[in-house]
N, C-alpha and C positions, 0 to 999 in steps of 0.2 A: 652822138651826144644829143639827148632829147630835152634836157632840162638845163637852163642856164641860171637858175636861181641858186644863189650861194647857200650851200649847206653850212650850218654853224660849225660843224666838226672840222671843216676845211679852212675856216676863217684865219686862224693863226698862221697856218702854213702858207696860205695865200699872201698874207701881209708880210711875212718874213721874206718870201720869194720876191715880192714886189719891191721891197726895200733893197734887196740884193740886186735886182734889175736896175734900180736907180743908181746904185753905186757903180755897177758895170758901165752904165751909160755915161755918167759924169767923168769917171776916171778914164774910160776909154777915149772919150772925145778929146779931153785936154792932153793926155799923154801922147796920143797920136798926132795931134796938132803940133805940139812941141817938137816931136820927132821929125815931122815933115818939114817944118821950118828950118831945122838944122841941116837936113839932108839936101835942101834946095841950094845950099852953098855950092858954087861951081867946082870947088876942089873935091867935093864928094860926088858930084854928078859926073865927074870924069870916069868913075867906075860904072860900067854898064849895069852891073847887078843891082846898083842903087835904084834903078828904075823899077825893078821888081818890088823892092822894099817899099818905095813910095806908093806904088799902086796898092799894095796890101794895106798899108796904113790909111790911105784915103778911103778904101772900102771899109776899114774898121771904124773910121769916123762916122760913116753912114750907118753902121751897125749901132753905134752909140746914139745917134739921132733917132733911130727906130725905137730904141728903148725909152727915150724921152717922150715920143709920141704915145707909146704904150702907157706910160705913167699918166699922161694927160687923159687918156681914154679911161683908165681905171679909177682914178681918184678925183679928178677935177669935174666929173659929171658932165663934161661936154660930150662925153662919149658914152656909150651905148650906141652911139651913132655909127652907122655902117662905114662911113668914109674913113673914120679914124682906124677902125678895125682893119679895113682893106689896106690903108696906107702903110701902117706899121708892119703888117704881115708881109706885104710885098717888099718893102724896103729891107726888112730883116733878111728875107730869103735872097733877095737880089744881091745885097752887099756880101752876104755869106758866100754866095756862088762866085762872085768876083774874086774874093779872097782865096777861095778854094782853087779856082783856075790859075790864079797867079802863083800860088804855092806849087801847083803841079808843074807849070812851065819852068819855074825856078829850079825845082828838084830835078826835072828832066835834064836841064842843061848841066847842073852839077854832076848828075849821074854819069853822063857821057864824058864830061871833062875829067872826072876822076878815074873812070874805068877804061877810057880809050883816049888818053891824052895826045897820042900821036896822030890819030885819025880824025879827031874832032877839035874844032876851035870854038871859043866862046862866041855867043851871039853878039852882033854889033848893037850899039845902043839904039839905033833906029829900028832894028828888027825887034828888039825887046819891047820898045814903045808900041810897035804894031801889034805884037802879041797881047799887050795889056789893053789896047783899045778893043781888040777882038774879044777879050774876056768880058768887058763891059757890055758890048753889043749882044753877044751870045747869051749872057746871063739875063739881060733885060728881056729878050725874046722868050727864053725858057720859062721865066717866072711871071709872065703876063697872066697865066691862069690863077695866080694867087689873088688877083683882084676879085675873082668870082668864087672864092672859097667860102665866104660867109653870107648869111642872110639875116635880115632884121626880123625880130619877134617882139611882141608886146607882152611884158610881164608885169601884171598889176598896174597897167598904165604907163610903165617905164619902157622906153624903146631900148633894146639891147641887141647884140649880135651873137650868133652862134654858127657853128659849122653847118653847111648846107646838108640836104638829105644824103645820108650815107649810101643809100641803095641806088642812087641815080648813076647812070653811066658816066656822066661828066665828073661826078665826085670821085668815082673809082679811077678815072684817067688822071685827075689832078693828084690824087694820093700816090699813084704809081710813078708818075713823073717826078714828084717830090722825093720819094724814097730812092728812086734810081739815080737821080741827078745829084742828090746831096749825100748819099751813103753808098749804095750798091756799086756805083761806078767809081767815085774818087777813092774810096777806102782801099780796094785792091791795088789801084795804081800807086797810091802813096806808100802802101806797104812794100811793094816791089821796088820802087825808087829809093825809099829810105833804107831798105835792106841792102841794096846795091851800094849806096853811099857809105853805109857803116862798114860793109865788108872791105871796100876800097880804103877807107881810113884805117881799118885794122891792119890791112896788109902793109900800109905805109907807116912805119913806126913813127916817123917824124911828124906825120899828120900836117905837113906844111906844103904839100904839093897841090894845093887848090889855087894855083896861079900866084898867090902872094900871101905873106903872113897876115895881112889885113883880112883876107877872105877866109882864113882858117876858122876864126871865131864865128864868122857869118854862116859858114857851113854847119857848124855845130848848132847854132840858133835855128837854122832852117830845119834840121833834123828834129829838134825838140818841138818846133812849131807844127811840123807835119804830123808828129805823133799826137799832139794835142788835138789836131784837126781830125784825127782818126778816132781818138778815145771819146772826146766830148759829145759829138753828135750821135753816137751809137744809142745811148739810152733815150735820147729825144726821138730818134727815128722809130725805135720800137714802140715808145709810148704813143707817138702820133698814129701809128697803124692800129694799135689797140683801141685808142679812143675813137678813131675814125670809123671803125666797124662795130662800135658799141660793145666790144669785149670788156672794156673798162669804162664806167660811166662816172665822169666828174664834171663839175660846172665849167663852162667855157672860160671864165675869167681865171680859174685855178689852172686849167690846162695851159693857158697862155703864160701865166706867171711861172709855171714850173719848167716849161720846155724851152723858153728863151735863154735862161742861163746856160743850159747845155749847148744850145746852138751858138752862143756868142762868147763863151768864156775864153776860148783861145784867142779871139779877136781883141779882147781887153789886154791880154798879156803880150801880144806880138811886138808892140813897140818896145817894151822893156827888154824882151829877149834879143831883138836885133840890135838895139842901141847899146846895150850893156855888154854885148859880145865883141864889139869892135873897139879896140883901144883908142882909136882916133876920136871916137864919139862919146865914149863912156863918161869921161869927166864932165864934158859940156852938158850932156843930157841929164846926168844926175844933179848938176848944179841948178838947172832950170826946173826939173821935176820936183826936187825937194827944197826949193827956195834957198839955194846957196849952201845947203848942208853937205 
């Protein structure tokens, strides 16, 4: 990406995408906050799998915050500044990675519980909490290079940021880490785990042997969330590589406006999926989210 000047032909698309990003950010932040508040009730925390869901939703709140930072960068003119570009890019990828790892751990546990119920027991709440802490630590370390992905340029006296030199060895390493960590590695794992969960549910006609009737709906929500996590990042990952190596040339701002919805759409929907799939939570969550309706 060698030119960060907005092309007029892209302006409408960039504006629409940016407003979509703002909606994702606002809706995602508040819907996930409401869900976390409800789930922190001790009667729900008694279920170990709730720790997975809370971790996913907290990460999704961070994703919404990253979109708010992006909006500030694009329209409030504080930005072109490198620090805003670096911060929202790191936060978006960091929280996406946490959510990804949490879903994989959650799906892994459900896979073994459904397919090997006699040989495998559910993780304890403390062990699940340890796994979630590890998801934050590992995601932080892996995404540190995101801070060094952009560089400042001067366009007609205005400071903006753009992706660093595509042909540098460091840039190649960053793009390969990002592609592998966010797509090439998690997608096959989620496909295998989801396939195993679906086959187990299909074999069990009652679909009620996921430890309790309450967890049956949660497993269905998990499957849908995992498939969203597979489908949504795919066009973003492909576009990222095409832009990174100058196969497709578009302005930096448009690139960011387009790829963030693909990266974060599933995160905006996670709270709704999990909360509306559990009968104990459905009525309470709907009442808060839709103002008593």
